[in-house]
N, C-alpha and C positions, 0 to 999 in steps of 0.2 A: 504493500500499499504506499503510495506517495502522498505525503501530507503537504498541501500547498495552501494552508490557511494560517500562516504565521502572524498575519496582522490581527488575527483574533486572539491567539495565544501560542506560545512556544514551549517545548519541553524544558524541564529543569535541567541545567548542565550539571554533570557529575562533580565538577570542581565546586559548584555552588552548594550542592548537598554536603560535601565534605566540610566546607567552611562553616556551614550552619550547624553541623552535627553537635559540636560541644555545647552550643547554646540551646539545644533542645534536650540535652541530657545532663551533663555535669555542671555546666555553668548556667544555672537555671534561675539565678536570683532576680529579684525585682530591682531595676537600675535606680529606683528612687529610695531603696533601703540603705541605711547608713551602717552597713556591716560588710565583712569581707566578701560574702557571696554577692551582695548588691553592688559593691564597688567593682567587682570583676565584670559584672554585666554592663555597668555604666561605662567602663573603659572600653568595652567592645562597641557599645553604641556610639561613643565619642569618636572612635577610630572609623567606624562606618560613615559617620557624618562627614568627617574630614575627607574621605575618599570620594564621596558623592560630590561634595563641594568642589574638589579639585577637578573632576571631569566637567562639571557645569560652569566652572570659572567663576564661582561666587565664594563669599566668606562662609566659613564653617557655620556660624551662627545663623546664616540665612536659610539653612536646610531644615525643613519640617518633615518628619516621616509620617506617612499617611497609610491608610488601608488600601490604596491603589490609585489609579489615575482618575477615576471618577470622583473620589473624595478630594484629591488634589485640585481638580478643576472646580469643584463646588467651593472649596475653601478660597481659592484665588478669586473667583468671580463674586461670590456673595461677600466674602470677608473683606475685600478691598472696596467694593461699592458700598456696603453698609458703613464702613469706617468713613467713607467720603461724604455720606449724607449730612453730617454735622457741619460740613464746610459748604453746604448748598450745592454739591455736585450730585445730580441724580440722573445722569445719562450714561448709558452703556452702549458701546459699539461692538457687535459680533459680525459674523457672516452667516449666510444661510446654509453653509456647508460644514458647520462645526459639529463636533460630536454631541450626542444628546445631553451629556453632563453639563456642557456649556449652554446649550439652548434651553434646556429645562431650568437651569439656574437663573438664566435671563428672564424666563417666563415667571418664575417664582418672584423675582425682584419687581417685576412689572405689576403682578397681581396684588402682592401684599405690601409693597413699599413705594408704590407709585413711581417707579423708576421708568423713564422713557428708554426705549431700546431701538436702536437703528441697526438693520442688517445691511451692511455694505455689499454691493453687488459684486459678483465674480464674472469673469469672462467665460467663453465656451470651454476653456481648458481648466477652469476652476481657480484662476489666479486673481488676485486683488491688486489693483493698480495703486500706486502711491496717491495719484490724484483723486481716485474714488475714496480712499481712506481720508484724505484731507478734507473732502467735502462732507464726509459723515460726521467729523468731530465738531463739537459745539463748545461754547464757552463753559458749559457746565458738565462736560464729559468727565466721568470719574475713572473710566478704564476702557481700554481697547483689549479684547480677548479674542485671539485668533489661533488656529491650528498651524503648526509649523509644516506639517505634511498631512494630507487628507488620508483618512483610514480606509476609504473606498476606492478612490481613483489614484492615489499616490502623488498627486500634485504637490510640489514643494513651493512655499511662498518665499518671496524676497524679504526674509525676516529682518535683515539689516536696514533695508530701505523703508519698510513699514515702521520699524522702531524709530527711525529718524523723523518720520512724519509725526508719529505720536508725541515724541519728545519735543519737537519744535513747537507743539501746542501745549506743552506742560502736562501731558496725560501719560500715565504709566501703561506699559504694554505687558499683557500676560500672554505667554506662548505655550500652547499645548503641545509638548514635544513627546507625547507618549508613543507615536509612531516613528518619530525621526531619531530618537535616542539610540545610539548604537550604530546607526547608519550615517548620520550627518554630524558634523562637529557643532557643539553647542557652546563651547568655550569661545568667548569673543563676541557672541551676539548680545547686543545691548538691551536685553529684555529685563524687565523689573521683576517678573515672576515666571517660573518654568515648571511645568508638570511633567513627570515621568511615571512609568508603571513597570514594576519588576517582571511581570510575566510575559512581556513582549521581548525580554532581553535574555531569558534563561534563568530567572529567579522564580520562586513560587508565586501563585496568585495570592492577592491579599496584602501586598506590600507595595508602596509607591512613595513618592516624595514630591514636595513643592518647595522650590526655593523662592524666597521673597526678599528683596533688597530691604535693608534695615530702615531706609528712609521712607518706605511705603507703609502707611498705617494699615493694620489688618485686624478686623474684628473676628475673634475665634467663633467657630460654629459648635464646638464641643467644649463644655465647661466642666470643671471638677478639680482635679489635683493639680493643675497648673503645669503639667509636663510640656515638653517642647517650648520652653521659655514662655509658657502661658498661652501659646497660640493653638495648641491641640492637645487637650487633656486626654488622659487615658494611659494606662500602663503600656509602655513601649513594647513593640514586637522586636525584641533584640535579635533573635535568629533571622527574622525577615529582613531587618535592616542590614545585617551582615551579608545576607544572600543578595540583596539588592546591590550593595557596594561591590561585592565580588563579581557579579554579573556585569555591572557597568564597567568595572576595571578591565575585565576580559574583552568585552565588546569594543572598548576604546582602544585597546592594544591591537586589536585585529582589524579595526574599522576600515582603514584605507585599503588594505589588501582584499578584504572580504567584499566591500562595497564595489571594488573594481571588477573582481571576478564574477560576482553574482550579477552586477550590472550588465556585463558583457553577455552572460547566459540569458538574462531576461530579455535583452534587446534582440537576440537571436530568436528566442521563443516568440516575441511579438511579431517579428518579421515573418516567421514561419506560419503563424496563425493567419495573418493577413493575406499571405499568399494562398493558403490552402482552403480557407473558409470565405467564400465570396461575400457572404452577408456580415462578416465580422467588421466591426469598427472599434478602434481603440478609444477609450475615454481617459480623460485627464490630459495633462501637458505632455507632449511627446519628448520634451527635452528636460524640463524642470520636474523630475519625478523621482520617487524613491527607487533605489537600485533593484530592489526585489519585488516590485509591484507591477502587475499587468492586469488591467481591467478592460473588458470588452462588452459590447452589446452584440447580440446575434439576431438581427431583425427577422421576424416571422416565427420565432421560437418562443418557448417559455424558459426563462432562466433556471427555474427549479427543475424543469424536465431535463435540461442540459446537465445540471449538477447530478441528477440521479443516474444519467447515462455514463457520466464521468466516473461516478463511484463504482458502477458496475465493472468499469475498466481499471479500477485500482487507483483512482485519483480523487483525493479529497480537496475540494475548494469551496467557495462560498458565493452567494449572490450579493455580498456587501458587508455592511457592519454587523458584527455578531450581536450587538446590542439591539438590533432591529429584526433579528431572526424571527420568522414566523409571521411577519407583517405582510398583508396582501397589498399594501400601498406601494406605488413606485417610489424609488429612492429620492428623498428631497435634494440630495446632493446632485444627482443627475438632472433633476428638474431645473435646479438653479443654474446648471450649465447649459440650459436650453434644449435638452433632449426631451422629446415628447413622451407622454406617460406610457404609451404602449411599447415604445422602444426601451424605455428605462426598465421595464419589467423583464427584459430579456438579458439583463446584465449578469455577468459571471466574473468573479475576481480570483486571481491567482496570486498568492503572496509567498515567496520563497524565504527559506531560512538562511542561516549563515553557513551551513555545511556545504562542502564542495559537491558539485554535481558531475556525473559522468559526462564525457566529451559530447556524446550524441543526445543527451537528455533533452535539450530544447526542441530538437526536431522530432524526437519520438513523442514528446508530450504534445506537440502541435498536431501530430497525426492522430493522437487519441482525441484531441479536441474536435478535429474535423470529423472523425467517426461518430462522436457523440451528437454533434450538430446535425449530421446526415440522418442519424437514427431518429431524432426528434422530428425532423422535417418529413420523414417517411420517404 
């Protein structure tokens, strides 16, 4: 079975399991406890925080460990905007192709805190232009929250250019880097907040992190014992934090070589699919895209039917975001890119992991895609 749904989740790396093992067994103390067992756990937590901060290019104290990317995005969007309300800033800028955790947070702020929300338009490739963002920002904008790379179509935004626009207006930028972490460099991007998730990198599900610059006020969403410098209460997941730091370190060390090799293989796969499947159309930006993401529409088919045919042939992929799995509605991401609803429902996404592929894998996989589409078309 060939697993090509790494944008949804990836397997835990053996090195990560080994790094976590002591903190699930012998070094089990609560890091808030003032005794030897607690101090050992606290030291591991501090080390994990330093390692995550180093990869993200932020100060150690800026890193907040969370239960995953969804919580990190919720904390960034709600926490920064709620803190800004006292200063009369009650406007939020997002885009229509963001992850549900950002869009639902925006909806919550709109419904319960009277925050105005602007969804800045994207082009047909899912990119946001600096001019479009500039037009969306108002005098009372509290935050711009955008995805670094889209989880469905793989389009990568010009994060540096968009950050410059936001900062020229005195507005902080939150970057959802859940998909891009480990594939693209994050160190050096002038974002005020960055979200990542462990299970996209080879760490377990249930651990993530949010970095927030110290100059940015943040209202906590979880109250209690004051952990994470008062910004996220709750006994810390020490083993998870160690796993996240280890996975992030490994991904960063391999990033350039893996992104290059997987990027070449993915490009070959895309070209082969477009040659062998007449109805295939690539979605997302053909140039500014994640190295391991290939998303297509197959006009005249059903995306779900193509997925079933692929699985019969030993290929596991998806029709888009795992968080929207089971929905009969066309993808809002594809609709925002100008794709009509019926075509949007034919989409299939293939997302490669970091492991090396056999030399002939792209073409063999494209042949299986062509077979599957022909089987659906009859």
